[in-house]
N, C-alpha and C positions, 0 to 999 in steps of 0.2 A: 337577732340571734348572734351571740358572740362567736367569733372565729375559734375553731378548735386549735389547740396548740400544736405546733409542728413537732414531729418526733424525728429523732436521729437514730439511725441504725435499724436492725431488723425488728419487725413487729409481728405479733401473732394475728392471724386472720380472725375477724369476728364472725358472728353467725350470719350477718347479712351478706358478707363476702362469700362465705361457704355455700350459701343458698343460691347465689347468683350463678348464671351459666358460665362455664369456662370459655375463655376466649381462645380462638384457634392460634396455635403457635406458628410463627414463621419458621422457614427453613434455617435461616441464620440463627434464630433463638435456639432451635434444637441442637445445632452444631455447637453453639456456645455452651449449652448445658453439659454436653459431653466433654468439653474442654480439650479438643485434640491439639497436638503440636502443630505449628505452621506447616512443617514438611508433610506430616500425615494428612493434614487437611488438603493440601495441594494434590497429593497422590489420590486421595478420595475423589476430588473434583475431576482429576484426569480419568478415573474409572467411569464416573458418571458421563463425562463428555464423550469418551470413546463409545460407551454403550448407547447413548442417545444418538450420536452421529451414525454409528453402524446400523441401528434400527431404522433411523430416518432414511439412510441410503437404500437399505433393503426395501423398505416400503415404496420409495420413489421408483426403484427399478421394477417392482411389481406393478406399479401404476402404469409405467411406460408399456410393459408387456401386455397388460390388460387392454389399454387403449389401442395398441397395435394389433392385437388379436381381434378386437372389435371392429377396427377399421378394415383390415385386410381380410378378415373372415366374413363376418356377417354382412357388413355394409357393402364391401366390394362384391360379395356373392350376390346380393340383391341387385346391384347396379350393373353387374357384368352382362346381364341379358341384353343390354343396350349396346354393347361393344366395348372394345379396348379403351376407347377414349375416356370412359368413365373413371379410369385411374386418376385423371386430373382433378376429379371432384373431391378426392380424399383430403388433399391439403386445403382446399377451399372450405370443406366442412370443418376441418381443424381450426381454420382461421375464424370461422363463425363462432366456434365455442371459445376460443381464446378472446375474441372481441367481446363476447358476452361477459366473460370474467373481468375484462378490463373495465367494461361499463359498470359492472356491479361493485367491484372492489375499489375502483378509483385509485389505482397505483399499487404496484406490487412492492415487495421488500427491496432494500437496497443491495448493490453489489458488494464485493469484498472490500474495495477501496472506500466505498461509502460507509461500510461498517467500521473500518479503521478510523475514519473521520468522526463517526458517531462516538467511539470510545474516547478519542482525544478531545472532543468537544463536550463530553459529559452528557450526551443526549440520551433519551430513552427510546427503546425499540418497541414498536407495537407487536404484541405476540402473535397475532393472526396473519400478518402480512407474509412471513415466510411460508406459512402453510398454503396460502393462496398462490404464491409464486411457484411452489413445488407442484401443485395441481396443474397450473397453467403450463409449466415446463413438460410435465408428463403428457398433456394433451398435444402440445406442439410437437414433441419428438415422436409420439406414437402415431400422429397423422401425417408425418413425412417432412416436417420443417428441417431444413438443412443446418442443423446446429448439433450440439453435443451435450451429454449428460454430466460431464465432469465438473463444469462450472457450477451448476445447481447443487451437485453433491458437495462441493467445497462449501457452498453457502449454507447448506443444511447444517453441517457441523459448526460453521462459524456463528450462525444464528442461534443455535442451541446453546453454545458456550456463552454468547453475549446475554441471552435471556437468563441463564443460570447465574452469571456474574451480577446482573441487575437484581435478581432475587436475593442474593447473599450480600449486596451492598459492599462489594469489594473495592479496593482502591483502583485508580486508573491504570497504574503499572500492572497490577495483578489481572485486571480486566483484559489488557492487551495480551498478556501471556495466555490467558484462557482462550482468547480469540485465535491465537496461533495454534493452540492445541486443537481447537475445533476445526480449523482449516486443514491441519495435518490429518486429522481423523477422517474428514470428508474425502480428501483425495486418496488416502490409503484405502478406504472402502470402495471408492469409485473405480480405481484401477487395480485393486487388489495388489497394491505396491506400497507397503508401509515405509520403506526407506525413502522413496521419492516424496511421499507425503511429509515426512519429517523435514527434509531439506527444503520443500516448498514453503513450509511455515517459517523456517529459519531464514530463507532467502527473501521471501516476499512480505511476510507479515511482521516478523520481529526485527529483521535486519540487524542494525548495529546495537539494538537493545538486547540481543541474545546474551545470556550469561550461562556458564556451565551448570549452575544450580537449577536452571529452568529446563534443561534438556530432558530430565526424567519425566516431566509433565507431558512434553510433546511426544516423547517416545511411547509412553504408556498409553496415551490416548490413541495414537496411531495403531499400536499393536492390538488393542482391544477392538477398535473399529474394524480393522482388517479381519480379525478373528471372527467377529459376528457376521461380516459380509461373506466370509468363506462358508460359514454354517448356513446362511440363508440363500446364497447365490451359487455356491460351489467353489471349489479351490482353484478353478482354472483362472488364468489372467483375463484381462479384458479382451484380448485377442491373441491367438497362438502365433508365435514367430518361429520361423525355421532356424536351424543351426547357421550361425554366421560363417561365411566362407572367406578364407584368406588364402590367396594364391601366391602372393609375393608382397614383400614389404616395399617394393619399388612403386606400388600403386598408391601409397599414402598421399603423395602430392595431388593425386586426382581428387581426393576428398576435399582438398582446399578449394578447388574450383567449385565443387558442390556447395561449399559454405558460401561462396560469393552469390550463386544463384538463389540459395535459400534466403539470404538476407533481402534480395530483391523481391522475392515472393512474399516474404513477411511484411515488407513495407507496403506492397500492393494490397495485401490482405487487410492491413490496418487502415489504409486509405480508403479502400472500398467500403469498409464498415462505417467509417465516418461520413463518406459521401452519401451512402444510402440513408443514413439517419437524417442528414441535412435535407435530402431530397424529400423524404416523407414529411418533414416539418415545413416544406415550402421555402427553404432558405436558398435554394439554387435557382438560377434563371430557368424559366420554363416549367418549374415544378410548383408554382404558387397554387395551382388548382388542387394539388394533394393536400395542402394545409386546410382547404375549405371542407374537405371530407371529414366527418367525425373520426376521431382516433379509434374508437372500437371497430370501425370498418377497415382500418389499414391492414390488419392481418388477413382479411379476405382478399385484398389486392395482392398481398404477398403470396397467398395460397394459389391464386390464379397463375402468377408467374412461375412458381415452382411446379405446379401441376402441368402447365404447358410444356415445360422443358423435360419433365419426367416421362412424357409420352415417348420421347426419343432416347433419352438417357435416364432410365430409372435408377441408375447407380447413385445419383445425387440426392435421392430421397433419404431422409432420416439421418441417423448417426453415421452410417457408412462403414461400420466395422466389417461387414461381409466383403465389401469391395477391397478394403485394406488387406484382409487376409488372403484374398485371391491374388493381389499384387505380390504379396510376400511369399506366397506359395508357388510363384512363377507361372501362374496361368497366363497363357500367351494372348495378351491384349495387343491389338494393332497399335502402332505408334501414334497414328493420327487420332485414334480414339482416346488414348491416354492424355494427349495434349488437350483434346476437347474437354475431357473430364476435369482436367486441371483448371481450365479457365471457367467452365460452367459452375464447378463446385464453389469457386471463389465468388463468383457473381451471385449465385443463389444463396449462399450463406450470408452475404451482405444484404440481399433483399429480404431474407427471412428475419434477420436481426432488425433491419431498419423499419420493417413493416409492423413490428410489435410482437412477433413470436418470441417465446422465452426459451433460452438454452445457453449453452456454454460455447467457448471457442477452441477448447482443447481438441476435441474430436475432428472438427474440420481442419485444424492446423495439421494434425497427423495425416489426414487424407491428402491434403495438398502436399505435405512432405514426401509421402509415399509415391504420389504420382510424379512429382518432380524428380525424385531419385530414379524412378523407373525410366522416365524419359532421358535423364542424364546418362544412365548406364547404357541404354540401347543406342543413343546417339554416339557415344564414345566408341562403342563396338563397331558401328558403321563408319564413322569418320576416321578412326585410327585402328584399322584391323591388325597392324603390327603389334599393338599392345594387348591383343586378345589373349595370348597365353599368360599374361601377367595380371589380367583383370579378373575380379570376382564377378559373379553373375549379377544382373540388374537388381534382384531383390536385396542384395547386400547394400547397394547404394540407396535403395528405398528405405531401409531401416535407418541409415544414418541421416537421410533427408528428413525423415519424420522428426527426429530430435532437433535438427538444425532449424527447421521452420518453426517448430513449437517454441524453441528458445528465443528466436527473434520476435515472435508474435507477443509472448507474454513476459519477455525479459526475465526468464528464470533459467539460466544455462545449466546450473548444477542439477536442478530438478529434471530437466530434459535429458541430461546425460545419464543420471542414475535411473530414470524411468526406463529408458531403453536397455540399460545394462541389467536392470532387475527383471525385465520381461524376457530378455534373451538368455540371461544367466551364462553369458560367455565373455570372459575377460579380453578376448582378442578384439572385441569391438571398441574397446576403450580408446585407443589411439586415434582411429578414424572419427570417432564421436567427438573427442576433444578438439581435434583440428577443425572439423567442419563447424561445430557449435561455437567454438571460440572466435573463428573469423566471422561467422554470421552475426553474433551478438555485437561484435565490435563495429561492423559496418552499420548495423541498425542504429546503435548508439551515436555513431558519427554522422549519419545521414539524416536521422530523425530523432534528436535527443530529447525533445520536449513532449512527446506524446507516448502515453502508455495505454494498454488495453486491459480492462478489468476481466475478471474471471468469467463474466457473462457478456463480454463484448463492449461494455461502456468505455468510451474514449475518456481518458483521464490526463490532466496535465502532469508534468514531471512532479514527483513528490516534493513537498516543502522540506527545506533543511530542518534537521532536528538537533536539539541540544538536550541531553539528558532525557530523551524521550518526549520532549515538548516540541511540536512542529512550530516553526517560525514563519509567520506570514511574509510573503515575498515583498510586500509593500512596506514592511517595518524599516525605518531609517535608523542609522547608527545614533544620531542625536537623541532619539527617543529611547535608546537602550543603554547609553553609557552611564557610568557612575563617576562621581567626583574622585579625584586622586587622593587616596588616603594617606600616603606617606612619601616624603622625599628625603633621600639620604645624601650626605656629602660624599663626593667621589673619593676623598682622601680618608674616609673612615675605614679602620681595619675590619677585616672579615669577622672577627669574633664580636666586635662591638656592633657591627651591622646585624649579625644574627640575633644578638640580645635585644636590639631595638625592634626588630620585626616581631620577636616574641612578646616584648612588653606592649607594643602597640596592637597586637593581635591582627597583624596585617599579613596577607598572603603574598604580596609583592610590593615593590617600591621603585620609584624612579630615582636613578642615580644622577645627581645634578652637580655641576662644576662650580657654580657660584657660591655655594654655601660655605666654602672654606674661607671666604672673605669676611664672614660674619663672626662677631666675637662669641665664643662659648656656644656655638650652635653646630650640632652634628646631624640634626634631622629636623624637619618641619612637617606639620600636618597640613591639610588642604586649607585651613583657615589662617595660617600664619602669613606674615608679610615678608616678602623678599626685597632686600634693599637694592639689589643690582639686577643686571640682566642675566638671568639664569641660562645655562647651557645644558642641554640634555646629553649625558654621556652614554647612558644605557639603562637597562632594566634588570632588577635583581628579584628573584622569586624564592619561595621556600624550597622549591625543587632544586634550585641552584645552590642554596645554602646547604641542604642535605648532601648533595653530591660533592661539594667542596669540603665539608666536614669529614666525609669518609676518606677523601684524599689526604686530609690533614693528619690522619692517623699515621701515615707513612712519612709525611713531610710537615712537622709541627709548625715550621716557620710560615706556612700558608695562612694560618690564622691571623698573622700580623700584617699581611700584605693589604694594600688599599683596594677597595672594591672596584676602583676604576679599571684595574687590570684583570678582574675576575668576573665582572658582570657581562651580560650579553650586550655587545655594542652594535651589532648589526640588527637594528630594531625594525620590525615591520610596523607600518602605521595604517590606521583606518581613517578615512575622511568622514567628517560629521554629516555630510549631505549624501553619502552613498547608502545603499541598502545593507541591512545586516546580512543578507544572503551573500553579498560580495565579500563582506568582511569575514564571514565564516569560512569561505573558500580560501581566503588568504591565510587565515589562521591554520587551516588544515594542511597547507603546504609544509609547515614546520611542526605540526602537532602542538600548537600553542593553546593555552587556556585563557590568555588575556592579551590584549593588544592596545597600545596607546592610541588616542584619538586626537587628530589635529584638524585645523581648518585649512582649506585649499589656499586661501589667500595668505595664511601665516603658517607655513609648514613646520616652523620651529616652535610654535605655540601649542603645547599639549594642554588640551582642555578637559581631559578625562580619560578613563580607562573602560574598555569594552571587555567584559568577562563573561564566562559561561553563565554565572549566576545572574548577572544583570540582564543577559539575553532572555533567559527562561522567565524571569520576572516580567520583562517588557512584553514577551509573547503572550503570557497569561493575561496581562492587563489589556493587551490589544484585543484578544478574543472576548473578554468580558465587555469591553467597550463596544465592540461590534454587536454583541448580543443585546446589550442595552439599547443600542441605536435601532436595531431591528424591532425590539419590542415597543420602543417609543413611537416608531413610525406606524406600527400596527395600532397602537392606542390612539394616535392622532387620526388615522383613517376612520377608526370606529367612532370617535367623537365627532368628526366631520359628517359622517353619515347620520349619527344621531341628531346633530344639530340641524342638518338639512331636513330631516323628517319633522322636527319641531319648529321649523321656520326661523331658526336663529342663524346669525351671521358669525362666521369664524374669521378671525384675522388671518391674512395670508402669511406664509412662512417668512416673507421678506420683512414684514412689520415686526414679527417676533425677533428676528435677528437684530433689527435696528434697536428694539427696546433693550435686548440684552447688551448691545454694544454701549448703550447709554448708561446702563446700570454698572457695567464693568469697563470704564474707559481706560483704566490703567492696568488691564490684564497683561501679563508677561508671557512672552513666547518661551519655548524650551531653552533657547540659547540665552535669553535674557535672565531666566532664573538661574542658569548655571553660572553666568558671570556675577550675578548679584549675591547669591546665597552660597554656592559651592566653592567658587574660585577666589572670592574675597578680592584682595588687591594684588593677586598675582599678575605680573606684567610679562609680556614677551620681550 
């Protein structure tokens, strides 16, 4: 049967097409049909994200309340006939339920940092994983696990925004913006603090990628989520704070000392979380027996520990907002009891997280900060009674301690400051907050710069360097990211002619060389030209320099005729070919440079290429693709090996395969060889 001719342009539907059932339209196709402007489409997505996050957080809080009422009401009422000790059975029962969920689901959804990596890696998110994690978090917190609800709340908004972006097939940059809007909406609904939610997204998720045009998306999503949370949960904040007390400005240095202790508690808190996780994985000496126990049973062990401690200190159970409010309302706790609560809450939070309960780290950090501030204030009043007339009451130090420990734990100082300011609604707390939080985060960054804590307690390495929103692998070398030198200019060339040459050659920068003046009728060379003498690098000239100098030339026209040796940047920073791109980016950041020449350590005067932002982003993308291909090839090889083993076939070991490849490609070039042969030509140092 002959093929039907192809048609160009719109065609009328035939009878067969009209009789066929209509295909369901995707959400992206519906939006495309209405043809909204990019800005209106973003604002519409912000409304959807705020609505979805707000409804998700309200549902999550109702689930926590339902589980808590079930545990403390019906279950505790049935068990109480056997005595007070049955209180310890509630976390154990919660551990059984969470363990059952872990056994059935086989892994919950990722944390916030993993979601950011999902966006940057272009991966897909399973839609049911966030739902199972929300249910597990509700069971954990409702049964008494020593964790918090704010981390899961943030992840509810972030997961919803990520799934929405996947459905609409948006770009990676737009996906990251939606992720920030979802995180802001989740925190705004969780704390009923939209300002803190916005700054959390700008500080933690978006970071240097924040643009003023994206602020409206984050703001609108946070406002809508907080509004829905107020309708569903009430307009009260997460916990009531008293009026902040100020007796004298002379006590401000005392808050600096509180910042020091807060940084130490933050580091201990993070270290305890990591140690507990390693212990339950059997990675510490004497804990190998824990690794032999099935993972679904680990929450039961955590429930046993939490339940046993709760028999004597029930304040450590659950989120702990009631205890925080009691501390802030100046309920008279004995000093020894507060010190015990500080240590036990830290340990039980680590045990709850390490054993597999699901929850966040915000609420425990606030509990630890309030306890620390109360201990600090009471101790100062006892040790320095002469300062008592100038000191505020201990709850004032508890409020500041909450922000300082939270900032040091999650490394979000602006979020911590604005959260406490938003909850107190008192401007007088700003100076103590800024002093304590600033010192706390500085000490944490100095003493423990490479460890981060995710919104749900996961320990993360320090984030990779980013260029134009692309994360750069820490193992990427400069030699793998450099580009050949596009243009070299004679140092004696006038500024006007140098500017014209850059424009004609469509180059963004050029190396200024001193030996080109000795060549006949040569004022510039590209990377493939031959240099007859030993060139000497004078400096570097960029389009930014040209633009700045031309603006100056409007007042001093003679500047256009000056040689560029007197106008270019002569104090040039270099990158070595064998160092990592991360080190080179740090060096570029000291001067705000966009490109840097690359030299060899053995020949520091021999420039072999340029490292630019464009070349770094390209190399980073290629490295990620190469890694993904390698992982998929390893999976394919494992599958083929298993299949061959079943069929009784022999597979050549990887060593033989490498040997065959080396025989096929005996003359393969390394990166340095290809640069010398193809890009640098006959350039000599």
